KEKE-3310 file (N, C-alpha, C; in steps of 0.2 Angstrom, whole numbers, plus 5000, padded with zeros to 4 digits):
npx = (5069:5056:5050:5053:5047:5034:5031:5033:5021:5013:5014:5012:4997:4991:4988:4988:4999:5009:5025:5026:5014:5020:5029:5045:5049:5056:5055:5038:5031:5034:5029:5015:5015:5017:5007:4996:4998:4997:4984:4974:4967:4972:4958:4950:4946:4952:4947:4951:4955:4950:4960:4974:4989:4999:5007:5001:4991:4998:5004:4993:4988:5000:4998:4987:4975:4960:4953:4943:4937:4934:4928:4937:4934:4938:4930:4927:4940:4948:4944:4936:4919:4910:4897:4900:4909:4904:4894:4900:4905:4906:4903:4915:4925:4938:4946:4948:4957:4966:4975:4983:4991:4987:4993:4993:4988:4988:4978:4971:4964:4951:4950:4938:4932:4940:4937:4924:4926:4933:4922:4912:4920:4922:4909:4906:4914:4928:4946:4954:4966:4978:4988:5000:5011:5016:5012:5019:5021:5009:4998:5004:4994:4988:4986:4981:4980:4983:4971:4961:4961:4969:4968:4956:4947:4950:4954:4964:4957:4953:4962:4975:4991:5001:5018:5032:5048:5056:5055:5052:5064:5073:5079:5078:5085:5088:5078:5066:5053:5037:5024:5008:4998:4987:4993:4992:4991:5003:5011:5009:5012:5026:5029:5026:5037:5048:5049:5053:5063:5067:5070:5072:5086:5098:5107:5101:5089:5095:5099:5087:5079:5086:5083:5070:5067:5078:5079:5067:5066:5073:5064:5054:5057:5060:5047:5040:5048:5044:5029:5031:5037:5025:5016:5022:5019:5006:5004:5010:5005:4994:4997:4997:4984:4979:4980:4975:4973:4970:4971:4982:4994:5005:5021:5016:5005:4989:4985:4976:4978:4977:4972:4962:4956:4971:4980:4988:4999:5005:5006:5013:5024:5026:5029:5041:5049:5048:5046:5055:5049:5046:5035:5021:5010:4993:4986:4992:4990:4976:4961:4954:4960:4965:4966:4973:4989:5003:5012:5027:5035:5047:5060:5063:5067:5059:5064:5066:5053:5045:5048:5039:5027:5029:5035:5024:5015:5021:5018:5003:5004)
npy = (5019:5014:5025:5035:5034:5033:5047:5054:5049:5053:5067:5067:5062:5069:5061:5049:5040:5028:5023:5010:5004:5003:4992:4988:4981:4970:4978:4981:4969:4960:4966:4964:4949:4945:4953:4946:4932:4935:4938:4931:4916:4899:4892:4904:4920:4934:4950:4957:4969:4970:4975:4966:4968:4957:4950:4950:4941:4929:4928:4926:4914:4905:4904:4895:4904:4910:4920:4934:4942:4960:4967:4983:4996:5003:5014:5020:5025:5016:5016:5010:5005:5007:5000:4989:4981:4979:4970:4959:4953:4938:4926:4920:4928:4939:4950:4966:4971:4987:4996:5012:5026:5016:5000:4989:5001:5014:5022:5033:5034:5042:5053:5052:5040:5029:5031:5028:5015:5010:5011:5003:4991:4991:4990:4977:4969:4968:4965:4981:4981:4993:4997:5008:5011:5020:5033:5043:5049:5056:5065:5083:5090:5087:5093:5090:5076:5060:5052:5051:5042:5037:5049:5045:5040:5024:5018:5008:4996:4989:4992:4990:4998:4997:4999:5007:5011:5010:5015:5030:5033:5030:5017:5003:4990:4988:4985:4990:4991:4996:4992:4997:4997:4990:4989:4975:4969:4971:4965:4951:4951:4952:4940:4932:4938:4932:4921:4923:4931:4939:4952:4969:4973:4983:4993:5002:5005:5014:5023:5028:5033:5044:5050:5053:5065:5074:5072:5078:5089:5083:5073:5079:5084:5073:5069:5079:5078:5065:5069:5077:5069:5061:5069:5072:5059:5058:5068:5061:5051:5056:5059:5046:5039:5027:5019:5018:5028:5022:5024:5033:5036:5040:5033:5025:5019:5013:5006:5004:4992:4992:4980:4970:4952:4949:4943:4952:4947:4942:4954:4963:4956:4958:4973:4974:4967:4973:4987:4990:4992:4990:4983:4976:4962:4965:4953:4947:4953:4949:4940:4947:4956:4957:4966:4976:4984:4986:5000:5007:5022:5026:5026:5032:5045:5063:5065:5053:5047:5054:5048:5037:5039:5036:5025:5016:5019:5012:4999:5000:5007)
npz = (5094:5093:5101:5093:5082:5087:5092:5079:5072:5080:5079:5065:5063:5075:5085:5099:5101:5109:5114:5117:5109:5097:5086:5079:5064:5051:5038:5028:5025:5032:5044:5040:5041:5053:5060:5055:5058:5072:5074:5065:5062:5054:5044:5045:5039:5027:5022:5005:4994:4977:4964:4972:4982:4978:4989:5000:4998:4995:5007:5018:5011:5012:5026:5027:5028:5022:5009:5004:4992:4986:4973:4966:4955:4940:4935:4946:4950:4957:4970:4984:4989:5006:5004:4997:5004:5016:5011:5007:5019:5030:5041:5043:5040:5048:5047:5040:5024:5019:5009:5007:5001:4986:4981:4969:4962:4964:4970:4981:4996:5002:5019:5026:5020:5024:5037:5037:5034:5045:5055:5051:5053:5066:5071:5066:5073:5069:5064:5057:5047:5040:5028:5025:5017:5007:5011:5012:5001:4996:4985:4982:4985:4997:5012:5026:5037:5032:5038:5052:5060:5073:5081:5087:5101:5108:5097:5098:5099:5088:5077:5066:5060:5047:5039:5030:5032:5020:5008:5009:5014:5006:5008:5003:5004:5018:5023:5034:5044:5052:5065:5072:5085:5099:5115:5119:5107:5101:5110:5107:5094:5096:5101:5091:5081:5088:5084:5069:5067:5078:5079:5071:5061:5071:5067:5055:5062:5071:5063:5056:5066:5069:5057:5056:5061:5058:5043:5037:5027:5018:5014:5011:4999:4991:4991:4983:4972:4967:4965:4954:4943:4942:4938:4926:4920:4919:4909:4899:4896:4889:4877:4872:4866:4864:4875:4892:4907:4922:4935:4946:4958:4972:4966:4957:4942:4935:4921:4908:4895:4876:4870:4865:4869:4873:4885:4902:4904:4892:4885:4894:4890:4877:4878:4885:4877:4864:4864:4878:4890:4906:4915:4927:4926:4927:4932:4942:4951:4954:4948:4940:4931:4918:4909:4912:4917:4928:4930:4935:4943:4952:4949:4937:4930:4925:4911:4905:4908:4898:4886:4886:4879:4866:4865:4869:4859:4849:4849:4844:4833)
capx = (5067:5049:5048:5055:5040:5026:5032:5032:5014:5006:5014:5008:4991:4988:4986:4991:5001:5013:5031:5022:5011:5024:5034:5048:5049:5061:5049:5031:5029:5036:5024:5009:5014:5017:4999:4991:5000:4996:4977:4970:4969:4970:4953:4947:4945:4952:4946:4955:4950:4955:4966:4977:4995:4999:5011:4996:4988:5002:5005:4987:4989:5005:4996:4980:4968:4956:4953:4937:4939:4930:4932:4937:4933:4941:4926:4928:4947:4949:4942:4931:4913:4909:4892:4901:4914:4899:4890:4906:4907:4905:4906:4923:4930:4940:4950:4950:4964:4966:4982:4981:4990:4987:4999:4996:4984:4989:4973:4973:4958:4949:4951:4930:4930:4944:4934:4917:4927:4934:4917:4911:4924:4920:4900:4905:4919:4933:4951:4956:4974:4979:4996:5001:5019:5018:5009:5026:5021:5003:4999:5007:4988:4986:4989:4979:4983:4980:4965:4960:4959:4974:4965:4950:4948:4948:4956:4967:4952:4953:4965:4982:4992:5006:5022:5037:5053:5061:5052:5053:5071:5077:5083:5074:5088:5089:5071:5063:5046:5033:5016:5006:4992:4987:5000:4990:4992:5010:5014:5009:5018:5033:5031:5028:5043:5053:5051:5055:5069:5069:5071:5074:5093:5099:5109:5094:5085:5096:5099:5081:5078:5088:5083:5065:5068:5084:5078:5060:5066:5075:5060:5049:5060:5058:5040:5040:5050:5039:5024:5034:5037:5018:5014:5023:5018:5000:5004:5014:4999:4989:5000:4997:4977:4976:4981:4969:4977:4964:4972:4988:4997:5012:5023:5011:5001:4988:4985:4972:4981:4971:4973:4958:4960:4977:4980:4991:5006:5007:5006:5019:5030:5027:5030:5046:5054:5046:5046:5060:5044:5044:5028:5019:5003:4988:4982:4996:4985:4967:4959:4950:4964:4970:4965:4978:4996:5006:5019:5031:5042:5050:5068:5063:5066:5054:5066:5066:5044:5043:5049:5033:5021:5032:5035:5016:5012:5026:5014:4997:5002)
capy = (5020:5014:5032:5042:5032:5035:5055:5055:5047:5059:5074:5067:5063:5073:5057:5049:5034:5029:5018:5002:5003:5002:4988:4988:4975:4970:4978:4980:4964:4956:4967:4961:4943:4947:4954:4940:4926:4935:4939:4927:4908:4893:4892:4911:4923:4940:4952:4961:4973:4967:4972:4966:4968:4949:4948:4949:4936:4924:4927:4922:4908:4899:4903:4893:4908:4912:4927:4936:4949:4963:4972:4989:4998:5009:5020:5025:5027:5010:5017:5005:5007:5004:4994:4983:4978:4975:4965:4953:4950:4933:4924:4918:4935:4943:4957:4970:4974:4993:4999:5019:5024:5008:4995:4992:5005:5021:5025:5036:5033:5050:5051:5050:5032:5025:5033:5023:5008:5008:5010:4995:4985:4991:4987:4970:4966:4965:4970:4983:4983:4998:4997:5015:5011:5025:5037:5049:5051:5057:5071:5089:5094:5085:5095:5087:5070:5055:5050:5053:5035:5037:5052:5042:5037:5016:5015:5002:4989:4985:4995:4989:5000:4995:5006:5005:5017:5009:5021:5037:5035:5027:5012:4996:4984:4988:4982:4992:4993:4997:4989:5000:4993:4992:4985:4968:4966:4973:4959:4945:4951:4952:4932:4930:4939:4930:4914:4924:4937:4940:4960:4971:4976:4989:4999:5005:5008:5019:5029:5031:5037:5052:5055:5055:5072:5077:5073:5081:5092:5079:5068:5081:5085:5067:5070:5085:5075:5061:5071:5080:5064:5059:5075:5071:5053:5060:5072:5058:5045:5060:5056:5038:5039:5021:5016:5022:5029:5023:5028:5036:5039:5038:5031:5019:5019:5008:5006:4998:4990:4992:4973:4964:4946:4947:4943:4955:4945:4943:4962:4963:4952:4963:4979:4972:4964:4976:4993:4990:4995:4984:4983:4971:4960:4965:4947:4946:4956:4947:4937:4952:4961:4955:4971:4981:4983:4990:5004:5012:5026:5028:5026:5036:5053:5065:5065:5046:5047:5057:5044:5032:5036:5034:5016:5013:5020:5009:4993:5001:5011)
capz = (5087:5095:5103:5088:5077:5089:5092:5073:5072:5084:5075:5058:5064:5079:5088:5104:5101:5115:5111:5118:5105:5091:5084:5073:5059:5044:5031:5029:5021:5040:5048:5039:5042:5060:5062:5052:5064:5080:5074:5062:5063:5049:5044:5046:5033:5027:5015:5001:4989:4971:4963:4978:4984:4978:4994:5006:4996:4996:5015:5019:5009:5016:5033:5027:5030:5016:5008:5000:4987:4984:4967:4964:4949:4936:4936:4953:4952:4959:4976:4987:4993:5010:5003:4993:5008:5019:5008:5005:5024:5030:5047:5042:5039:5054:5046:5031:5024:5016:5008:5004:4993:4984:4976:4963:4958:4967:4973:4988:5000:5007:5025:5028:5018:5030:5045:5037:5035:5051:5058:5049:5057:5073:5071:5065:5078:5065:5064:5052:5044:5035:5024:5024:5015:5003:5014:5011:4993:4996:4981:4986:4986:5002:5017:5030:5039:5029:5041:5061:5065:5079:5085:5090:5108:5109:5091:5100:5100:5082:5071:5066:5055:5044:5038:5028:5031:5015:5002:5009:5017:4998:5010:5003:5006:5024:5026:5042:5044:5059:5066:5076:5086:5105:5118:5118:5102:5101:5115:5103:5088:5098:5101:5084:5079:5092:5080:5062:5065:5084:5079:5066:5062:5074:5062:5052:5067:5075:5058:5054:5073:5070:5052:5057:5063:5055:5037:5036:5022:5012:5012:5006:4992:4988:4988:4978:4966:4965:4961:4948:4940:4942:4933:4918:4916:4917:4904:4893:4893:4885:4870:4870:4868:4864:4883:4896:4913:4926:4942:4947:4964:4974:4960:4953:4937:4933:4915:4904:4888:4872:4865:4867:4868:4874:4893:4902:4904:4885:4883:4898:4888:4873:4880:4888:4872:4859:4867:4882:4895:4910:4918:4931:4923:4930:4933:4947:4958:4954:4942:4935:4931:4913:4905:4917:4919:4933:4929:4943:4938:4956:4948:4931:4931:4921:4905:4904:4907:4893:4881:4887:4875:4859:4864:4869:4853:4844:4849:4842:4828)
cpx = (5059:5047:5048:5049:5035:5027:5030:5025:5011:5007:5011:5001:4987:4985:4988:4994:5008:5019:5030:5018:5014:5027:5037:5050:5054:5057:5043:5028:5029:5030:5017:5009:5014:5009:4995:4992:4996:4987:4972:4972:4967:4960:4947:4948:4948:4951:4950:4952:4955:4954:4970:4985:4995:5003:5006:4994:4992:5003:4999:4987:4992:5001:4989:4975:4966:4956:4946:4940:4933:4932:4931:4937:4935:4936:4926:4935:4949:4949:4937:4925:4912:4903:4895:4905:4908:4894:4894:4906:4902:4906:4913:4928:4933:4944:4949:4955:4964:4974:4980:4989:4991:4992:4994:4992:4986:4983:4973:4964:4957:4949:4943:4929:4935:4941:4928:4920:4928:4927:4914:4914:4923:4914:4901:4910:4926:4939:4952:4964:4974:4985:4996:5009:5020:5013:5013:5024:5014:5003:5000:5000:4985:4990:4987:4981:4980:4974:4966:4958:4964:4972:4959:4951:4946:4952:4960:4964:4952:4959:4973:4987:4999:5011:5029:5042:5056:5060:5053:5061:5075:5081:5081:5077:5089:5081:5069:5056:5043:5025:5015:5000:4994:4992:4998:4993:5001:5014:5014:5011:5023:5033:5031:5035:5048:5056:5052:5061:5070:5068:5074:5082:5094:5104:5104:5089:5086:5098:5093:5078:5078:5084:5074:5063:5071:5082:5071:5060:5067:5069:5054:5051:5059:5051:5038:5042:5047:5032:5025:5033:5029:5015:5015:5021:5011:5000:5006:5009:4995:4990:5000:4989:4974:4974:4977:4972:4971:4964:4980:4988:5002:5016:5021:5006:4997:4983:4982:4975:4974:4970:4968:4959:4967:4978:4986:4998:5008:5009:5012:5025:5032:5030:5039:5050:5053:5048:5052:5056:5043:5038:5026:5013:4998:4986:4987:4993:4978:4966:4955:4954:4968:4971:4971:4985:4997:5011:5021:5035:5046:5059:5068:5060:5061:5056:5065:5058:5042:5044:5044:5029:5023:5033:5028:5014:5016:5021:5007:4997:5003)
cpy = (5019:5022:5038:5040:5036:5042:5056:5052:5053:5066:5073:5067:5066:5067:5055:5042:5033:5022:5012:4999:5003:4995:4987:4982:4975:4971:4977:4973:4959:4958:4965:4953:4942:4947:4949:4935:4927:4936:4934:4919:4905:4893:4899:4914:4930:4944:4956:4963:4971:4973:4972:4966:4960:4946:4946:4943:4930:4923:4923:4916:4902:4900:4898:4897:4911:4919:4927:4942:4953:4969:4980:4991:5004:5015:5024:5025:5021:5010:5014:5008:5003:4997:4988:4979:4975:4971:4959:4950:4943:4931:4922:4924:4938:4949:4960:4973:4981:4993:5006:5023:5017:5006:4990:4998:5012:5025:5027:5037:5040:5048:5047:5044:5029:5026:5028:5017:5004:5007:5005:4990:4986:4989:4979:4966:4963:4969:4974:4984:4988:4999:5004:5015:5017:5031:5045:5052:5053:5064:5078:5093:5093:5087:5094:5079:5064:5051:5053:5049:5036:5043:5051:5040:5029:5014:5009:4996:4986:4987:4993:4992:4999:4999:5004:5012:5016:5014:5027:5038:5033:5021:5003:4990:4983:4984:4984:4994:4995:4994:4994:4998:4994:4987:4978:4964:4966:4966:4952:4945:4952:4944:4930:4932:4935:4923:4917:4926:4939:4948:4963:4974:4982:4996:5004:5008:5015:5025:5032:5035:5043:5055:5055:5063:5075:5077:5075:5085:5088:5075:5071:5083:5079:5067:5073:5082:5070:5064:5075:5075:5061:5063:5073:5063:5054:5063:5067:5054:5049:5057:5050:5036:5030:5018:5020:5022:5029:5024:5030:5039:5036:5038:5027:5022:5014:5010:5001:4998:4989:4984:4969:4956:4943:4948:4950:4954:4944:4950:4964:4962:4957:4969:4979:4971:4969:4984:4994:4994:4989:4986:4976:4968:4960:4959:4946:4949:4955:4944:4940:4957:4961:4960:4976:4979:4989:4994:5009:5014:5030:5030:5029:5043:5055:5066:5058:5044:5049:5053:5038:5031:5036:5026:5013:5013:5015:5001:4995:5005:5006)
cpz = (5088:5096:5097:5083:5080:5090:5084:5070:5076:5080:5067:5058:5070:5084:5095:5106:5105:5112:5111:5112:5097:5091:5079:5070:5053:5040:5034:5029:5030:5044:5048:5041:5048:5062:5060:5058:5070:5080:5072:5061:5056:5049:5044:5039:5032:5021:5013:4998:4983:4966:4970:4979:4984:4986:4999:5004:4998:5003:5017:5016:5010:5023:5035:5030:5023:5014:5003:4999:4985:4978:4968:4957:4945:4938:4941:4956:4956:4967:4978:4988:4997:5009:5002:4997:5014:5017:5007:5012:5025:5037:5047:5042:5046:5052:5040:5031:5018:5014:5003:5006:4990:4980:4976:4960:4958:4970:4978:4991:5004:5014:5027:5024:5023:5036:5043:5037:5042:5054:5056:5052:5063:5075:5070:5069:5074:5065:5058:5052:5039:5033:5023:5021:5011:5005:5012:5005:4992:4989:4986:4989:4995:5008:5025:5033:5036:5031:5048:5064:5071:5083:5089:5097:5106:5102:5092:5100:5094:5076:5072:5060:5054:5041:5035:5027:5025:5010:5003:5011:5010:5002:5009:5005:5014:5028:5034:5038:5052:5059:5073:5078:5095:5108:5118:5112:5099:5105:5110:5098:5089:5099:5094:5081:5082:5089:5073:5064:5072:5084:5074:5067:5067:5070:5059:5056:5069:5069:5055:5061:5072:5063:5051:5058:5059:5047:5034:5029:5016:5010:5009:5000:4988:4984:4982:4969:4962:4960:4955:4942:4939:4936:4926:4917:4916:4911:4897:4890:4890:4877:4867:4872:4868:4871:4886:4904:4918:4934:4943:4954:4967:4967:4957:4949:4937:4926:4911:4897:4883:4868:4868:4864:4869:4883:4896:4903:4898:4884:4887:4894:4881:4873:4882:4881:4865:4859:4872:4888:4900:4914:4922:4927:4928:4933:4939:4953:4957:4947:4937:4932:4924:4909:4907:4918:4924:4932:4935:4940:4944:4953:4940:4931:4925:4914:4901:4903:4900:4886:4881:4881:4868:4860:4867:4862:4848:4843:4845:4834:4823)
residu = (MET:ARG:ALA:ALA:TYR:ALA:GLN:HIS:LEU:ASN:GLU:THR:TYR:GLY:GLY:LYS:VAL:SER:ALA:SER:GLU:VAL:HIS:ILE:THR:SER:GLY:CYS:ASN:GLN:ALA:PHE:ALA:ALA:ALA:VAL:MET:ALA:LEU:ILE:GLY:PRO:GLY:GLU:SER:VAL:LEU:LEU:LEU:SER:PRO:PHE:TYR:PHE:ASN:HIS:GLN:THR:THR:LEU:ALA:MET:LEU:GLY:ILE:GLY:THR:VAL:THR:VAL:ASP:CYS:HIS:ALA:ALA:GLN:GLY:PHE:VAL:PRO:LYS:VAL:ALA:ASP:ILE:ALA:ALA:ALA:LEU:ASN:PRO:ALA:VAL:ARG:ALA:VAL:VAL:LEU:ILE:SER:PRO:ASN:ASN:PRO:THR:GLY:ALA:VAL:TYR:PRO:PRO:GLU:LEU:LEU:GLN:ALA:ILE:HIS:ALA:LEU:CYS:CYS:GLU:ARG:GLY:LEU:TRP:LEU:LEU:VAL:ASP:GLU:THR:TYR:ARG:ASP:PHE:LEU:PRO:LEU:SER:SER:THR:ALA:ALA:PRO:HIS:GLY:LEU:PHE:SER:GLN:THR:GLY:TRP:GLN:ALA:ASN:LEU:VAL:ALA:LEU:TYR:SER:PHE:SER:LYS:SER:PHE:CYS:ILE:PRO:GLY:HIS:ARG:LEU:GLY:ALA:LEU:THR:ALA:SER:GLU:ALA:VAL:VAL:ALA:GLN:VAL:ALA:LYS:VAL:MET:ASP:ASN:LEU:GLN:ILE:CYS:ALA:ALA:ARG:ALA:PRO:GLN:ALA:ALA:VAL:ALA:LYS:GLY:LEU:SER:ASP:LEU:VAL:GLU:TRP:ARG:GLU:GLY:ASN:ARG:ARG:GLU:ILE:SER:SER:ARG:ALA:ASP:THR:PHE:ARG:GLN:THR:MET:ALA:ALA:ALA:PRO:ALA:TRP:ARG:LEU:ASP:ALA:LEU:GLY:ALA:TYR:PHE:ALA:TYR:VAL:LYS:HIS:PRO:PHE:SER:GLY:GLN:GLY:SER:GLU:GLN:VAL:ALA:HIS:ARG:LEU:ALA:THR:GLN:ALA:GLY:VAL:LEU:THR:VAL:PRO:GLY:VAL:TYR:PHE:GLY:GLU:ASN:GLN:GLN:GLN:HIS:LEU:ARG:MET:ALA:PHE:ALA:ASN:ALA:ASP:SER:ALA:THR:ILE:THR:GLN:LEU:SER:GLU:ARG:LEU:ASN:ARG:LEU:THR:ASP)
# end
């Protein structure tokens, strides 16, 4: 499985990744936890971009690791600025965490931005952890590699890439992920894993190793279907003008609700009970996210998505 994934990475990025620089995990959450346990100590800190993926924050909290957050803003499509990250760094920060395409917002970080943030981390002696769980659902207009980090000489010095096979292969219950880093980091991650789960289950590893090459067209079909649903979502939101679509990518949308004085949990409850729409409150992704909701449409076809505007308008008409 490690060799098959390394080959897949090299085909995707034009890089030079070896099988010894890959560790297979039981899902991407486990990959993140193992990487943090191998690289960051209690009392040190990790920089997260807000809104952040809550499992990252809770993992750090459980391990006694601090967090420094940098706000990303709707006006910039929730894409961060390198200057803001640089300004937030302090001596306790040992790593920067990025997710692209992002969860919860769906924002896609341009390759040149990832390159610039990596350069900043190199300059400051920091680890860069890039979570690419949703990279197989980049917009159809994206024909180039998501970034060029793996093609750089010496990327192993401070880069750790995380991935989940569960999304693109539609096997979330099988929990299969991967971590790509230097051989030295992978060796430390293996020690951590020995105290967690030893290794990922063999059956999904065998299936996915074969599927990486045999299911390319099938996975591309999934990508096109999700892209079509994203287009439908965008068009449908235009018919609910009181609600603002601030970001959209992969199969996530980050929507600003129109109710001043009402928190995201309250609005999410109203949507569920009065309109039959399930969302995740923005406050789960950061303290400053009370005006937003995350909407996911991976399991809703286009015909179902078109019902959304009428249901949203039900709360505002």
